[in-house]
ZASE-491984 format. One line per field, with one value per residue (C-alpha): residue number from 0; residue in one letter; chain; z, x, y. Coordinates in steps of 0.001 Angstrom, whole numbers. Each point is the difference from the previous one (the first is absolute). Layout:
# residues N
seq c(NUM;...)
type c(a;...)
mol c(A;...)
zz c(Z;...)
xx c(X;...)
yy c(Y;...)
# end
This chain:
# residues 453
seq c(0;1;2;3;4;5;6;7;8;9;10;11;12;13;14;15;16;17;18;19;20;21;22;23;24;25;26;27;28;29;30;31;32;33;34;35;36;37;38;39;40;41;42;43;44;45;46;47;48;49;50;51;52;53;54;55;56;57;58;59;60;61;62;63;64;65;66;67;68;69;70;71;72;73;74;75;76;77;78;79;80;81;82;83;84;85;86;87;88;89;90;91;92;93;94;95;96;97;98;99;100;101;102;103;104;105;106;107;108;109;110;111;112;113;114;115;116;117;118;119;120;121;122;123;124;125;126;127;128;129;130;131;132;133;134;135;136;137;138;139;140;141;142;143;144;145;146;147;148;149;150;151;152;153;154;155;156;157;158;159;160;161;162;163;164;165;166;167;168;169;170;171;172;173;174;175;176;177;178;179;180;181;182;183;184;185;186;187;188;189;190;191;192;193;194;195;196;197;198;199;200;201;202;203;204;205;206;207;208;209;210;211;212;213;214;215;216;217;218;219;220;221;222;223;224;225;226;227;228;229;230;231;232;233;234;235;236;237;238;239;240;241;242;243;244;245;246;247;248;249;250;251;252;253;254;255;256;257;258;259;260;261;262;263;264;265;266;267;268;269;270;271;272;273;274;275;276;277;278;279;280;281;282;283;284;285;286;287;288;289;290;291;292;293;294;295;296;297;298;299;300;301;302;303;304;305;306;307;308;309;310;311;312;313;314;315;316;317;318;319;320;321;322;323;324;325;326;327;328;329;330;331;332;333;334;335;336;337;338;339;340;341;342;343;344;345;346;347;348;349;350;351;352;353;354;355;356;357;358;359;360;361;362;363;364;365;366;367;368;369;370;371;372;373;374;375;376;377;378;379;380;381;382;383;384;385;386;387;388;389;390;391;392;393;394;395;396;397;398;399;400;401;402;403;404;405;406;407;408;409;410;411;412;413;414;415;416;417;418;419;420;421;422;423;424;425;426;427;428;429;430;431;432;433;434;435;436;437;438;439;440;441;442;443;444;445;446;447;448;449;450;451;452)
type c(m;v;m;v;a;d;f;l;p;g;l;k;r;f;l;g;a;c;c;l;r;e;a;a;l;r;v;v;m;q;m;v;v;a;f;l;l;h;r;g;r;m;s;t;l;q;a;a;g;s;i;r;s;q;v;r;h;r;a;q;i;g;r;m;l;r;r;p;s;f;r;r;l;n;l;n;s;v;l;r;q;a;l;l;a;k;e;t;g;k;g;l;f;l;f;i;v;d;a;t;l;c;g;q;a;g;q;k;t;e;n;t;y;s;t;g;n;r;q;r;r;p;a;k;g;r;r;y;g;k;n;k;h;v;r;k;s;c;h;s;f;t;m;g;l;l;i;t;p;s;g;c;r;i;p;f;s;l;p;y;h;t;r;e;y;c;k;q;k;k;l;k;h;r;t;t;a;e;a;a;a;e;l;i;r;q;l;p;l;p;e;e;a;e;v;v;v;l;g;d;t;a;y;d;a;d;v;v;r;q;a;c;d;d;r;g;y;m;w;i;f;p;c;n;p;e;r;v;w;a;g;p;k;p;r;p;k;v;r;s;l;l;k;d;v;s;s;f;q;w;q;t;v;r;f;f;p;g;q;g;d;y;v;p;y;r;r;l;s;p;y;r;i;g;p;k;a;k;p;r;t;f;y;v;h;q;e;r;r;g;v;h;s;v;g;n;v;r;l;v;f;s;t;t;k;q;k;l;t;q;a;t;s;d;d;v;k;i;l;m;t;n;a;l;k;f;s;l;k;q;i;v;e;l;y;c;l;r;w;q;i;e;l;f;f;k;e;l;k;s;t;f;g;f;h;q;y;q;f;r;r;f;e;c;v;e;s;w;s;e;l;a;l;s;a;f;l;y;l;e;h;y;r;a;e;q;i;g;r;r;g;l;t;e;e;e;k;s;w;w;r;p;q;r;t;h;g;l;c;q;a;v;r;l;a;s;e;e;s;e;l;k;y;l;a;a;r;l;e;t;p;g;g;i;a;k;l;k;r;l;i;r;a;s;f;a;p;e;y;r;a;a;a)
mol c(A;A;A;A;A;A;A;A;A;A;A;A;A;A;A;A;A;A;A;A;A;A;A;A;A;A;A;A;A;A;A;A;A;A;A;A;A;A;A;A;A;A;A;A;A;A;A;A;A;A;A;A;A;A;A;A;A;A;A;A;A;A;A;A;A;A;A;A;A;A;A;A;A;A;A;A;A;A;A;A;A;A;A;A;A;A;A;A;A;A;A;A;A;A;A;A;A;A;A;A;A;A;A;A;A;A;A;A;A;A;A;A;A;A;A;A;A;A;A;A;A;A;A;A;A;A;A;A;A;A;A;A;A;A;A;A;A;A;A;A;A;A;A;A;A;A;A;A;A;A;A;A;A;A;A;A;A;A;A;A;A;A;A;A;A;A;A;A;A;A;A;A;A;A;A;A;A;A;A;A;A;A;A;A;A;A;A;A;A;A;A;A;A;A;A;A;A;A;A;A;A;A;A;A;A;A;A;A;A;A;A;A;A;A;A;A;A;A;A;A;A;A;A;A;A;A;A;A;A;A;A;A;A;A;A;A;A;A;A;A;A;A;A;A;A;A;A;A;A;A;A;A;A;A;A;A;A;A;A;A;A;A;A;A;A;A;A;A;A;A;A;A;A;A;A;A;A;A;A;A;A;A;A;A;A;A;A;A;A;A;A;A;A;A;A;A;A;A;A;A;A;A;A;A;A;A;A;A;A;A;A;A;A;A;A;A;A;A;A;A;A;A;A;A;A;A;A;A;A;A;A;A;A;A;A;A;A;A;A;A;A;A;A;A;A;A;A;A;A;A;A;A;A;A;A;A;A;A;A;A;A;A;A;A;A;A;A;A;A;A;A;A;A;A;A;A;A;A;A;A;A;A;A;A;A;A;A;A;A;A;A;A;A;A;A;A;A;A;A;A;A;A;A;A;A;A;A;A;A;A;A;A;A;A;A;A;A;A;A;A;A;A;A;A;A;A;A;A;A;A;A;A;A;A;A;A;A;A;A;A;A;A;A;A;A;A;A;A;A;A;A;A;A)
zz c(-150140;-1521;456;-3687;-3035;-1679;2691;-1541;-2652;-3557;867;-1659;-3098;-117;193;-2359;-3065;1049;-491;3072;1283;3208;2225;-1399;149;3688;859;-2003;1702;3452;-604;-1438;2933;2461;-1604;117;3361;2194;3519;1415;-1818;-3461;-425;-1566;3276;-623;-3545;1130;2141;-1971;-1397;2895;-2200;-1709;2899;-750;1530;-592;-1423;-2879;-963;-78;-2067;-2538;-285;-1006;-2585;-3513;-1477;2361;-760;-3747;213;-623;1063;485;-3729;-541;2868;-1348;-3416;1582;1933;-3050;-1924;2485;-716;-1700;460;-2833;645;1532;1615;2682;627;3125;684;3266;2252;3518;2563;2513;2891;864;3054;-813;-842;-2196;-1924;-3737;-2296;2714;-56;2351;-848;2964;-51;3093;-636;1899;-278;3305;1084;2961;2824;-1523;2409;-1237;1561;1639;-356;-2961;-2104;-2406;-3591;-1828;-3692;-2358;-3080;-2762;-2372;-3047;-356;-2398;667;-3019;664;-2612;-1081;2311;2978;132;1369;-1546;1548;-1680;1644;-739;2827;159;-138;1344;-2111;2381;-187;-3805;-191;2305;-1836;-3509;-509;-1908;2333;-548;1826;1347;-3014;-2390;1886;-341;-3740;-274;1825;-2445;-3007;1403;697;-1388;-1609;-3630;-2236;-211;3800;1320;2865;2243;1956;3346;2272;2321;-751;37;-3247;-1926;-1974;-3673;131;1472;-2519;-2851;1157;51;-3491;-1322;1256;-908;3640;1600;3115;2882;2267;2296;-1630;1366;1828;-2155;-3301;-2183;-2932;-3552;-2014;-43;3125;2657;587;3052;2101;-496;3617;-609;-1386;3557;1166;-1146;-9;-142;-3791;30;-1103;2837;-442;2821;-286;2463;76;2460;973;-769;-3271;-3496;-2520;2233;2926;-809;93;3616;1641;2784;2946;4;3307;-1668;-2649;149;317;2886;-1813;-443;-3500;-856;-1407;-2144;-1679;-3300;-2884;-3211;-2701;-3113;71;-1234;2631;-668;-978;353;-2767;-280;2896;2057;3393;2699;3086;2927;3630;2817;1437;134;180;-3353;488;3012;-1750;-75;-2369;2585;-2;-3753;-1672;-3684;-1925;-3378;-2465;-3650;452;-2142;-286;3699;1651;2763;2601;-1335;170;3672;909;-1835;1823;3328;-812;292;3732;-684;-190;3430;1363;-1770;1807;3310;-612;-984;3190;2561;-1184;-1683;2073;-3220;1752;2889;-1686;1450;-2675;-603;-3692;-2301;-2223;2841;245;-3716;268;3143;-1781;-3022;2205;1868;-3351;-807;3154;-1051;-3477;1573;2022;-3131;-1839;2887;49;-3790;246;2769;-1950;-3081;1802;-1436;2276;2067;899;-673;3733;359;-2969;1531;3042;-2096;-2299;2552;1969;333;1364;3650;-760;-2637;2441;2512;-2672;-924;3683;466;-3066;1087;3559;-1310;-2185;2996;2077;-2739;-313;3767;219;-2799;1503;3538;-1107;-564;1980;-3127;-381;3629;-501;-3102;1974;2665;-2638;-1515;3344;832;-3372;608;2502;-1108;589;2763;1981;-320;3323;107;-530)
xx c(3352;587;2743;660;-815;-1817;-2685;-1631;-2276;1156;2272;3131;-1939;-1618;3376;1649;-1174;2196;3251;1638;3442;204;936;-2739;-2567;734;-492;-3228;-1371;971;-1694;-3156;-276;523;-2702;-2480;743;1731;-1210;294;1726;1313;3746;3162;545;-3256;1141;3457;-1556;-3174;1429;1616;2370;1327;516;2268;877;-2525;2734;435;-3624;491;3182;-1727;-3010;2135;2133;-572;55;-2787;-2112;344;-1518;-3538;-1373;-3546;-487;613;-2316;-2765;244;-241;-3077;-1670;638;-2301;-2849;-2814;-2817;-1055;-1362;933;3374;101;3180;-163;2716;763;2920;804;2279;2350;1027;3688;1399;3726;1605;2674;-2376;291;-2796;-2415;-2286;-2556;-3684;-880;-491;1754;-830;-3244;-2212;-1047;-3549;-1963;-79;2611;2554;3477;2092;3225;1731;2299;-523;2260;-630;-1627;372;-1162;715;-2581;-791;-2242;-1731;-2393;-2239;-1086;-3141;-639;-3455;391;827;3779;1857;3370;1891;2368;2128;2319;1709;-214;3361;326;1735;2984;371;-265;2687;2253;-502;-312;-3524;-2896;-2596;-3628;-3176;-2391;-2287;2920;882;-3610;145;3172;-1671;-2916;2330;1933;-3030;789;-3419;-849;-1228;-3506;-465;-2856;1360;-1514;2415;-1239;1527;-766;174;3822;5;-2326;3088;828;2879;-2222;-2792;2527;1460;-3512;-713;3269;-948;-3700;-1131;-3088;390;-2149;1309;-1641;14;2628;-1743;1972;-1291;-1886;-2368;1273;-627;1011;1071;-1173;-441;-2080;1071;-1651;-1105;-1956;-2717;-606;-1329;-3453;-501;-3788;139;1849;-1846;1037;-115;161;2793;17;2296;668;3589;-438;-1882;777;2794;2724;-179;3368;1761;-1041;860;-2483;-131;-3024;-1007;-451;-2436;-3359;-3673;623;2690;-1037;178;1920;-2201;1204;-1876;1657;-351;2035;849;2161;1988;3262;2682;2958;3228;-1836;-2595;-3534;-431;-2691;-666;-1746;-1269;-582;-1066;-1298;-2122;-3600;-1474;1251;-1417;2306;3110;2875;2962;2108;-2453;287;2957;635;1441;1585;427;450;-1850;-3083;-1005;-776;-3315;-370;-159;3178;1923;-872;669;3324;1185;-983;2522;2770;-82;1646;3407;-548;-688;3148;2044;-1529;904;3557;557;-2047;761;3408;1425;926;524;2120;3406;2880;2564;2147;593;-2984;1414;-793;-3531;-587;1107;-2113;-3141;598;419;-3203;-1800;1711;-1542;-3389;373;893;-3223;-2030;1795;-672;-3689;-319;1625;-2359;-3073;1225;700;-1729;-2388;-712;-3678;-2004;-272;3796;437;-2490;2314;3033;-1677;-667;3239;2125;3520;-530;-1992;2525;2884;-1763;-565;3698;966;-2262;1442;3594;-632;-1587;3076;2266;-1882;393;3691;568;-1947;2075;3354;-818;-405;3736;3151;1446;-3083;213;3647;-985;-2681;2565;2299;-2905;-1060;3582;394;-3173;1851;2456;3641;506;-2904;815;955;3264;-673)
yy c(64050;-3424;-2596;-709;2163;-2906;67;3076;-1541;689;2939;-1381;-941;3429;1769;-2480;1939;2949;-2001;1565;-849;-1992;2950;2240;-2816;-602;3665;219;-3111;1249;3346;-1573;-2427;2852;2159;-2881;-1615;2598;631;3485;2813;-813;629;-1389;-1864;-1865;-801;-1160;-2750;-733;-3290;-1842;-2005;3157;2415;2934;3356;2770;2241;-2466;544;3776;-254;-2235;2326;2985;-1814;1406;-3510;-1101;3070;-609;-3482;1300;-3373;1293;536;-3730;-932;2237;-1596;-3458;1076;1553;-3230;-1762;2435;-1866;2505;2280;3446;3304;815;2686;1973;2163;2577;1774;934;-1171;1624;-1628;2252;262;1803;-253;3351;-1640;-2270;573;1179;1118;3009;1497;254;2214;3752;1309;3664;-127;3017;1553;-568;1242;-2508;-2312;-1390;-705;-2762;1134;-3359;-545;-3099;-1819;1019;-2895;-585;-2711;-2063;-154;-2861;304;-3342;-1621;-2977;-2041;-2068;-2669;-1280;-3009;2251;-514;3024;920;2956;2472;2661;2935;1922;3767;1817;3520;2651;70;-3788;48;2658;-2003;-3314;1545;-1277;1504;1476;-982;883;-2609;610;-583;-3181;-1193;721;-2074;-2902;172;-74;-2976;-2199;-3485;-453;-779;2809;-1444;-46;2142;2103;2668;2232;1347;2616;2882;3727;22;-1996;2305;1071;373;-2513;-2711;519;95;-3335;-1483;1344;-1435;-3467;353;-276;1495;2142;1254;2784;2555;3403;2381;2901;2480;-1391;2509;-344;120;3144;3645;1833;577;-3718;-966;-2961;-3365;10;3206;-2256;-1236;3340;-1095;-3775;261;-166;-3324;-3116;-2274;-3761;-2527;-2558;-2863;-3036;-2812;-934;-3700;371;1216;-352;1421;-2434;-1693;3377;641;-3341;562;-2349;-2336;1563;3404;-1174;-1723;860;2415;2003;3614;1482;3165;2733;2900;2816;852;2408;19;2508;78;3233;1469;584;2268;-1864;-3317;-6;-1274;-2417;-1627;1598;-2011;1840;-2345;371;-2160;2812;-1144;3494;1254;3474;442;-1354;2487;125;-1844;-2905;-610;-1706;666;-2944;654;-2865;-882;-3315;403;-3664;-502;759;2537;-2749;-1612;3278;509;-3621;-20;3093;-1566;-2736;2606;-723;-3371;1664;1571;-3478;-1176;2682;-1037;-3654;913;1947;-1917;-3547;305;2861;1800;3344;-1311;160;2025;791;3028;-733;158;-2779;-2424;1402;-576;-3635;-419;1244;-2240;-3077;854;-27;-3324;-1470;1373;-1537;-3342;38;752;-2815;-2411;960;-473;-3445;-1092;1130;-1864;-3274;-3032;-1809;3086;245;3147;603;-104;2337;2421;199;952;2549;2783;-450;3103;528;-938;-3158;-1102;539;-2230;-2661;76;-223;-3032;-1759;667;-1238;-3197;-596;610;-2587;-2614;836;-324;-3261;-1547;1109;-1115;-3616;-552;950;1618;2120;1132;971;1976;1816;891;1482;1887;1461;959;1692;1998;2192;2646;-1086;2567;-1490;-3699;-1570;-1964;-3710)
# end
């Protein structure tokens, strides 16, 4: 937490482009500060006291989060545009789509569903527990991570609504693939931008590919195991080609984590690269074939199995793509960058405490997730400003370039604490300043906890 909102470097200026009202701005700042600097479990209680000069009751935070006027602000679209305006690099944009789940144990929590199959099939020797456990459900968020040519990460998100919740709230139901397609169509990029969309098997869907075709984007997805070849029936499955891999013309693809054209997209720590870093080796084979309901596409078969004669169908991944201009090595390396969104989910949950909310109403959850992304955008904005500072040496810039969420949070904490020390030193020099500090400290406690003077 901080004493005054101004202590967080550039936060007010960053949020100034959103033109928020004073009440909404205070809540946004309190939530952003709490996501960045909280200690322990993240909650509305942490947000209520994150700025010591603006302490409020935690229930006020919850009431503000579920207000329709607050949810209609859509402040992240403005913040994304401001961040994209700072992009000076020219080259390839990566847009990675995936879904993340947040477990919820409350039976009355809105918009939850269970991903577990409780109808377990009997098996010999299996022991079943006699204890009853609370049924756990989850919320799902379809997210996209846009990585710019300079390595800036810009998140997008759409919540998943169950059919029951859509019927109750009169909303249109959409699957996670349809949500990913909507994110692709809404990308705030110019028409001439070169974009590659990455995803796992769940996004090998017609709606996603159609959205990419409408925007003129390239895509790389693992082939769905149920895909079949184009042509008259009976159509064999694409994976039937893996029954005999001895006829494949395997090529060895090897790349180092700290070398190549895609180093800025990874943001690897300096301790993970260097002369002792081990390369990643893949054995790949490609074909140009027609796939039913997809068309004539490029298929890339890849495996890490050194003994290719012993490779089974489970050891080989089939990538399907419409990117014809890239080399075989680039296709494999680009798909390896899909893991960046998994790291993004880990940072959201481990550093921000994104999954630690406890709300009954899903409107509060939607506002919570948007404000978590606002905090992430602020960190990316702060990093871009530090890299672009005049007079910064190359060694200092090399420290800022690979920093991810945890390191940037620590840098923001250090800057805010230094500002607090300067503020305290200036106020302690005069009696009026000391009296102001006393009022500030007294105001940092909720009214019900202030001792009688």
